[in-house]
N, CA, C and O atoms as a MOPAC input file, in Angstrom:
PM7 MOZYME 1SCF
protein

 N    103.76900 1   105.37000 1    69.47400 1
 C    104.31600 1   106.27300 1    70.35200 1
 C    103.91500 1   107.61000 1    69.87100 1
 O    103.47100 1   107.80000 1    68.73900 1
 N    104.12700 1   108.77100 1    70.98900 1
 C    103.58400 1   110.04100 1    70.65100 1
 C    104.66600 1   110.92700 1    70.12100 1
 O    105.67800 1   111.19000 1    70.77000 1
 N    104.41300 1   111.38900 1    68.89000 1
 C    105.44400 1   112.19600 1    68.07000 1
 C    105.56400 1   113.57300 1    68.59800 1
 O    106.51600 1   114.23100 1    68.17800 1
 N    104.71400 1   114.14800 1    69.49300 1
 C    104.76500 1   115.30600 1    69.84000 1
 C    105.51200 1   115.45500 1    71.41100 1
 O    105.48300 1   116.49400 1    72.07100 1
 N    106.08200 1   114.35900 1    71.77700 1
 C    106.84700 1   114.48800 1    73.02300 1
 C    108.23000 1   115.24600 1    72.75400 1
 O    108.79200 1   115.37100 1    71.66700 1
 N    108.65900 1   115.74000 1    74.04400 1
 C    109.68700 1   116.82900 1    73.99300 1
 C    111.06800 1   115.70400 1    73.65200 1
 O    111.02600 1   114.53700 1    74.04100 1
 N    112.09400 1   116.19400 1    72.98000 1
 C    113.17900 1   115.51900 1    72.62100 1
 C    114.17900 1   115.40800 1    73.93700 1
 O    114.29000 1   116.28700 1    74.79100 1
 N    114.89700 1   114.11700 1    73.92100 1
 C    115.81000 1   113.98900 1    75.00100 1
 C    116.71300 1   115.08000 1    75.13100 1
 O    117.06400 1   115.75500 1    74.16300 1
 N    117.12500 1   115.28800 1    76.37400 1
 C    118.19200 1   116.35200 1    76.60500 1
 C    119.48300 1   115.78400 1    76.88600 1
 O    119.85100 1   115.47700 1    78.02000 1
 N    120.25400 1   115.62900 1    75.70800 1
 C    121.34300 1   115.09700 1    75.84500 1
 C    122.66600 1   115.64600 1    76.63600 1
 O    123.70100 1   115.01700 1    76.85500 1
 N    122.34300 1   117.02300 1    77.01400 1
 C    123.35500 1   117.58000 1    78.05100 1
 C    123.15900 1   117.11200 1    79.39400 1
 O    124.03800 1   117.34300 1    80.22400 1
 N    122.05400 1   116.44300 1    79.73800 1
 C    121.74900 1   116.06700 1    81.06400 1
 C    122.48300 1   114.81500 1    81.50300 1
 O    122.70700 1   114.62600 1    82.69800 1
 N    122.86300 1   113.95700 1    80.57200 1
 C    123.63300 1   112.75100 1    80.64200 1
 C    124.92300 1   112.77400 1    79.74400 1
 O    124.88200 1   111.75700 1    79.05200 1
 N    125.80900 1   113.34900 1    79.52500 1
 C    126.74800 1   113.56500 1    78.58100 1
 C    127.68600 1   112.01900 1    78.63400 1
 O    127.85200 1   111.40900 1    79.69000 1
 N    128.12700 1   111.64400 1    77.56700 1
 C    128.91600 1   110.53800 1    77.42000 1
 C    130.33900 1   110.83000 1    77.52100 1
 O    130.70000 1   112.00200 1    77.40800 1
 N    131.25900 1   109.83000 1    77.73600 1
 C    132.73200 1   110.27400 1    78.03200 1
 C    133.38700 1   110.92900 1    76.68700 1
 O    133.32300 1   110.40800 1    75.57400 1
 N    133.97000 1   112.05700 1    76.96600 1
 C    134.54800 1   112.75700 1    76.01400 1
 C    133.77000 1   113.64800 1    75.02500 1
 O    134.28900 1   114.19800 1    74.05400 1
 N    132.29600 1   113.74400 1    75.41600 1
 C    131.55200 1   114.68100 1    74.78100 1
 C    131.87700 1   115.99300 1    74.54400 1
 O    132.16000 1   116.78400 1    75.44400 1
 N    131.84000 1   116.33500 1    73.05900 1
 C    132.26500 1   117.71000 1    72.57100 1
 C    130.91900 1   118.38100 1    72.26500 1
 O    130.84800 1   119.56400 1    72.59600 1
 N    129.91900 1   117.87100 1    71.73400 1
 C    128.90200 1   118.60300 1    71.27700 1
 C    127.71300 1   117.52600 1    71.08300 1
 O    127.91300 1   116.31200 1    71.04200 1
 N    126.38600 1   118.17200 1    70.96400 1
 C    125.25600 1   117.16900 1    70.65500 1
 C    124.35500 1   118.02300 1    69.90300 1
 O    124.52000 1   119.24100 1    69.83600 1
 N    123.32600 1   117.35200 1    69.28900 1
 C    122.33000 1   117.99100 1    68.47800 1
 C    121.08500 1   117.24900 1    68.25900 1
 O    121.18400 1   116.08900 1    67.86000 1
 N    120.00900 1   117.72200 1    68.45100 1
 C    118.73800 1   117.04900 1    68.18000 1
 C    118.17200 1   117.54700 1    66.79900 1
 O    118.17900 1   118.73700 1    66.48600 1
 N    117.77000 1   116.72400 1    66.14300 1
 C    117.07000 1   116.95400 1    64.67600 1
 C    115.84000 1   116.27900 1    64.54000 1
 O    115.61900 1   115.20900 1    65.10700 1
 N    114.89800 1   116.94800 1    63.69500 1
 C    113.75800 1   116.05400 1    63.45000 1
 C    114.02800 1   115.06400 1    62.40200 1
 O    115.10800 1   115.09700 1    61.81300 1
 N    113.11300 1   114.16400 1    62.11100 1
 C    113.44600 1   113.11000 1    61.12400 1
 C    113.59900 1   113.65900 1    59.55000 1
 O    113.94200 1   112.89500 1    58.64800 1
 N    113.31600 1   115.01200 1    59.34000 1
 C    113.72200 1   115.60700 1    58.18500 1
 C    114.99100 1   116.18900 1    58.05900 1
 O    115.41400 1   116.59900 1    56.97900 1
 N    115.71300 1   116.25300 1    59.26800 1
 C    116.99500 1   116.81900 1    59.18600 1
 C    117.16700 1   118.34900 1    59.76100 1
 O    118.25600 1   118.92300 1    59.77600 1
 N    115.99200 1   118.90500 1    60.21300 1
 C    115.90700 1   120.24100 1    60.65500 1
 C    116.36800 1   120.17100 1    62.17800 1
 O    115.86100 1   119.37600 1    62.97000 1
 N    117.29800 1   121.00400 1    62.49300 1
 C    117.96200 1   121.11300 1    63.86200 1
 C    116.88600 1   121.64000 1    64.82100 1
 O    116.19800 1   122.63700 1    64.60000 1
 N    116.82100 1   120.90100 1    65.85400 1
 C    115.82900 1   121.27500 1    66.91000 1
 C    116.47300 1   122.29100 1    67.84600 1
 O    115.99400 1   123.35600 1    68.23600 1
 N    117.74900 1   121.70200 1    68.14900 1
 C    118.48600 1   122.45300 1    69.07600 1
 C    119.87400 1   121.70300 1    69.19000 1
 O    119.89100 1   120.51000 1    68.88500 1
 N    120.91600 1   122.25400 1    69.56300 1
 C    122.27000 1   121.78600 1    69.76300 1
 C    123.42200 1   122.70400 1    69.33100 1
 O    123.23500 1   123.86700 1    68.97200 1
 N    124.63600 1   122.10600 1    69.38800 1
 C    125.90300 1   122.90700 1    69.31300 1
 C    126.65400 1   122.46000 1    68.06000 1
 O    127.64800 1   123.13600 1    67.79500 1
 N    126.33400 1   121.33900 1    67.15100 1
 C    126.87800 1   121.01600 1    65.85500 1
 C    126.53900 1   122.21300 1    65.00800 1
 O    125.51800 1   122.88100 1    65.17000 1
 N    127.43600 1   122.43800 1    64.11700 1
 C    127.27800 1   123.45200 1    63.10700 1
 C    126.12300 1   122.94600 1    62.03200 1
 O    125.98900 1   121.74800 1    61.77900 1
 N    125.44100 1   123.79900 1    61.52800 1
 C    124.50900 1   123.27400 1    60.59700 1
 C    125.13700 1   122.43300 1    59.41700 1
 O    124.60400 1   121.46800 1    58.86800 1
 N    126.42300 1   123.00300 1    59.11800 1
 C    127.04000 1   122.14600 1    57.87700 1
 C    127.37000 1   120.72800 1    58.46500 1
 O    127.07500 1   119.72800 1    57.81000 1
 N    128.03700 1   120.61800 1    59.80800 1
 C    128.32500 1   119.22400 1    60.18000 1
 C    127.00400 1   118.42000 1    60.37500 1
 O    126.95400 1   117.23600 1    60.04300 1
 N    125.98900 1   119.03400 1    60.88700 1
 C    124.66000 1   118.20700 1    61.14300 1
 C    124.14500 1   117.88000 1    59.85300 1
 O    123.69700 1   116.75000 1    59.65500 1
 N    124.16200 1   118.86800 1    58.82300 1
 C    123.52700 1   118.36100 1    57.48100 1
 C    124.42400 1   117.15700 1    56.84000 1
 O    123.86500 1   116.26900 1    56.19700 1
 N    125.82800 1   117.16100 1    57.03900 1
 C    126.54200 1   116.06700 1    56.42000 1
 C    126.20700 1   114.82400 1    57.18300 1
 O    126.08100 1   113.76700 1    56.56600 1
 N    126.05800 1   114.87200 1    58.44200 1
 C    125.74600 1   113.48400 1    59.21200 1
 C    124.64800 1   113.12800 1    58.66200 1
 O    124.64000 1   112.04000 1    58.08600 1
 N    123.38600 1   113.97100 1    58.69200 1
 C    122.17100 1   113.51500 1    58.27300 1
 C    122.25800 1   112.80000 1    56.91800 1
 O    121.78500 1   111.66900 1    56.80000 1
 N    122.85800 1   113.43600 1    55.88300 1
 C    123.08400 1   112.89200 1    54.54600 1
 C    123.72800 1   111.60000 1    54.60200 1
 O    123.38400 1   110.75400 1    53.77700 1
 N    124.82300 1   111.26400 1    55.66000 1
 C    125.15300 1   110.05200 1    55.80900 1
 C    124.35300 1   109.04100 1    56.26400 1
 O    124.38600 1   107.87200 1    55.88200 1
 N    123.69100 1   109.48100 1    57.02400 1
 C    122.31500 1   108.63400 1    57.70000 1
 C    121.30900 1   108.22400 1    56.72700 1
 O    120.77200 1   107.11800 1    56.79600 1
 N    121.07600 1   108.96200 1    55.94900 1
 C    120.09000 1   108.99500 1    54.78700 1
 C    120.52300 1   107.94100 1    53.71300 1
 O    119.71300 1   107.16000 1    53.21300 1
 N    121.84600 1   107.97000 1    53.39300 1
 C    122.55400 1   107.17600 1    52.61500 1
 C    122.68100 1   105.71700 1    52.72100 1
 O    122.69500 1   104.89500 1    51.80500 1
 N    122.77600 1   105.51700 1    54.07300 1
 C    123.15800 1   104.32800 1    54.74600 1
 C    122.07400 1   103.49600 1    55.48200 1
 O    122.34200 1   102.36200 1    55.88100 1
 N    121.01700 1   103.97900 1    55.64000 1
 C    119.96600 1   103.53200 1    56.36600 1
 C    118.70000 1   104.31700 1    56.15600 1
 O    118.72100 1   105.46100 1    55.70200 1
 N    117.44600 1   103.59800 1    56.53900 1
 C    116.27700 1   104.09000 1    56.47600 1
 C    115.87800 1   104.97700 1    57.80900 1
 O    115.60700 1   104.43400 1    58.88000 1
 N    115.87400 1   106.20400 1    57.64400 1
 C    115.61700 1   107.22200 1    58.75500 1
 C    114.25800 1   107.17600 1    59.22500 1
 O    114.00200 1   107.24100 1    60.42700 1
 N    113.30700 1   107.06000 1    58.26700 1
 C    111.89800 1   107.20300 1    58.51000 1
 C    111.14300 1   106.10100 1    58.76600 1
 O    110.04200 1   106.36300 1    59.25100 1
 N    111.40600 1   104.86100 1    58.57900 1
 C    110.79500 1   103.73800 1    58.58100 1
 C    110.84600 1   103.04200 1    59.89200 1
 O    111.75800 1   103.42700 1    60.62400 1
 N    110.09000 1   102.12400 1    60.34600 1
 C    110.23200 1   101.35300 1    61.55700 1
 C    111.54700 1   100.39200 1    61.41200 1
 O    112.14600 1   100.00800 1    62.41600 1
 N    111.85300 1   100.12000 1    60.41500 1
 C    113.03900 1    99.05600 1    60.25700 1
 C    114.21500 1    99.93300 1    59.97800 1
 O    115.23400 1    99.35200 1    59.60400 1
 N    114.24900 1   101.28600 1    60.09900 1
 C    115.35600 1   102.12300 1    60.12700 1
 C    116.49500 1   101.80400 1    61.23500 1
 O    116.34400 1   100.96900 1    62.12800 1
 N    117.60400 1   102.55600 1    61.05300 1
 C    118.44600 1   102.59100 1    62.21800 1
 C    118.05400 1   102.91900 1    63.42600 1
 O    117.20400 1   103.80200 1    63.53900 1
 N    118.60400 1   102.26000 1    64.60500 1
 C    118.50700 1   102.63700 1    65.94400 1
 C    119.43100 1   103.42500 1    66.59500 1
 O    119.14000 1   104.33700 1    67.36900 1
 N    120.78400 1   103.00400 1    66.22200 1
 C    121.91100 1   103.50500 1    66.85300 1
 C    123.10800 1   103.25700 1    65.68900 1
 O    123.18600 1   102.19700 1    65.06800 1
 N    123.99900 1   104.35600 1    65.49200 1
 C    124.99300 1   104.13900 1    64.45500 1
 C    126.21200 1   104.98400 1    65.01200 1
 O    126.04500 1   106.10600 1    65.49100 1
 N    127.28400 1   104.45100 1    64.93000 1
 C    128.53300 1   105.32700 1    65.36100 1
 C    129.44100 1   105.43500 1    64.16700 1
 O    129.75100 1   104.42900 1    63.53000 1
 N    129.86400 1   106.60800 1    63.85900 1
 C    130.72900 1   106.89500 1    62.69500 1
 C    131.97700 1   107.33700 1    63.47400 1
 O    131.99400 1   108.25700 1    64.29100 1
 N    132.90200 1   106.65500 1    63.16100 1
 C    134.21100 1   106.88800 1    63.75700 1
 C    135.42200 1   107.49900 1    62.85400 1
 O    135.75700 1   106.96600 1    61.79600 1
 N    135.91800 1   108.42800 1    63.26600 1
 C    137.16500 1   109.11300 1    62.56200 1
 C    138.25500 1   108.96100 1    63.43600 1
 O    138.10700 1   108.45300 1    64.54700 1
 N    139.56400 1   109.44700 1    62.93400 1
 C    140.87200 1   109.23500 1    63.76800 1
 C    140.68900 1   109.86000 1    65.00600 1
 O    141.11200 1   109.21800 1    65.96700 1
 N    140.03500 1   111.22000 1    65.29600 1
 C    140.03800 1   111.60200 1    66.60800 1
 C    138.62800 1   112.00200 1    67.07400 1
 O    138.35800 1   112.50100 1    68.16600 1
 N    137.93300 1   111.76400 1    66.26900 1
 C    136.28500 1   112.05500 1    66.87000 1
 C    135.34500 1   110.98900 1    66.37900 1
 O    135.62300 1   110.30100 1    65.39700 1
 N    134.32600 1   110.86400 1    67.00300 1
 C    133.27900 1   109.86200 1    66.82700 1
 C    131.82300 1   110.65800 1    66.82800 1
 O    131.64000 1   111.60800 1    67.58900 1
 N    130.91800 1   110.23900 1    66.01300 1
 C    129.57400 1   110.54700 1    66.17900 1
 C    128.79700 1   109.60000 1    66.48400 1
 O    128.74100 1   108.60300 1    65.76400 1
 N    128.13500 1   109.70700 1    67.46800 1
 C    126.95000 1   108.50900 1    67.90800 1
 C    125.61500 1   109.27700 1    67.47500 1
 O    125.25100 1   110.38100 1    67.88100 1
 N    124.90400 1   108.35700 1    66.46700 1
 C    123.53200 1   108.77900 1    66.27400 1
 C    122.44700 1   107.82800 1    66.69500 1
 O    122.56600 1   106.62900 1    66.44000 1
 N    121.49600 1   108.25200 1    67.26700 1
 C    120.38600 1   107.36700 1    67.61300 1
 C    119.16400 1   108.09600 1    67.48300 1
 O    119.13400 1   109.32500 1    67.53800 1
 N    118.00700 1   107.27500 1    67.28600 1
 C    116.67800 1   107.92600 1    67.02600 1
 C    115.63900 1   107.43200 1    67.66100 1
 O    115.79100 1   106.30200 1    68.12400 1
 N    114.43700 1   108.05000 1    67.84600 1
 C    113.14500 1   107.53000 1    68.13700 1
 C    112.18200 1   107.94100 1    67.25900 1
 O    112.56100 1   108.42400 1    66.19200 1
 N    110.84500 1   107.83400 1    67.52400 1
 C    109.85700 1   107.90300 1    66.53200 1
 C    109.85800 1   109.30500 1    65.84600 1
 O    109.33300 1   109.37700 1    64.73500 1
 N    110.35500 1   110.33200 1    66.35800 1
 C    110.20500 1   111.79700 1    66.06000 1
 C    111.61500 1   112.53600 1    65.86100 1
 O    111.68000 1   113.54700 1    65.16300 1
 N    112.79200 1   111.97000 1    66.52900 1
 C    114.09300 1   112.76700 1    66.43300 1
 C    115.09800 1   111.87500 1    66.31200 1
 O    115.07000 1   110.68400 1    66.62500 1
 N    116.16300 1   112.61800 1    65.75400 1
 C    117.50700 1   111.84800 1    65.72800 1
 C    118.51600 1   112.80300 1    66.66800 1
 O    118.58600 1   114.02900 1    66.58700 1
 N    119.17900 1   112.06100 1    67.45800 1
 C    120.05100 1   112.65000 1    68.46400 1
 C    121.35700 1   112.24100 1    68.06100 1
 O    121.61200 1   111.03700 1    68.01800 1
 N    122.20100 1   113.07800 1    67.76600 1
 C    123.79200 1   113.05300 1    67.56200 1
 C    124.53800 1   113.68800 1    68.50300 1
 O    124.36200 1   114.83400 1    68.91600 1
 N    125.45600 1   112.83800 1    68.86100 1
 C    126.60000 1   113.47300 1    70.01600 1
 C    127.96700 1   113.19100 1    69.31900 1
 O    128.25800 1   112.11700 1    68.79200 1
 N    128.75300 1   114.27200 1    69.38300 1
 C    130.14600 1   114.23700 1    69.00800 1
 C    131.00300 1   114.19800 1    70.06600 1
 O    130.84000 1   114.92200 1    71.04800 1
 N    131.93100 1   113.39700 1    69.96000 1
 C    132.87100 1   112.87600 1    71.21200 1
 C    134.34500 1   112.50100 1    70.67300 1
 O    134.59600 1   112.01500 1    69.57100 1
 N    135.25500 1   112.82800 1    71.68200 1
 C    136.61000 1   112.59100 1    71.30800 1
 C    136.65000 1   111.01200 1    71.31800 1
 O    135.88600 1   110.34800 1    72.01800 1
 N    137.60600 1   110.46500 1    70.48400 1
 C    137.97700 1   108.98200 1    70.41000 1
 C    138.78400 1   108.78800 1    71.75000 1
 O    139.84500 1   109.40400 1    71.86000 1
 N    138.37900 1   108.02100 1    72.71600 1
 C    139.07600 1   107.79300 1    73.93300 1
 C    139.55000 1   106.42500 1    73.97100 1
 O    140.18200 1   106.01700 1    74.94500 1

């Protein structure tokens, strides 16, 4: 796949209860989005500790759920997409 393609626009098709979204490169650098850099960094560290972010056998989609909010993370060959949403 082409690693130079533009990242997906998460705001174009929001999920139910969406509060914010962020696009990161595979090294954890924010490309764009509304999550704070602190929150994005914490989520990136959680992903790094729980799965292979860089390899082809790494995670494809992961949901991290708390009492009132959940984070949905997905990746392609060059980006990690994180959406923050209310638990409904």
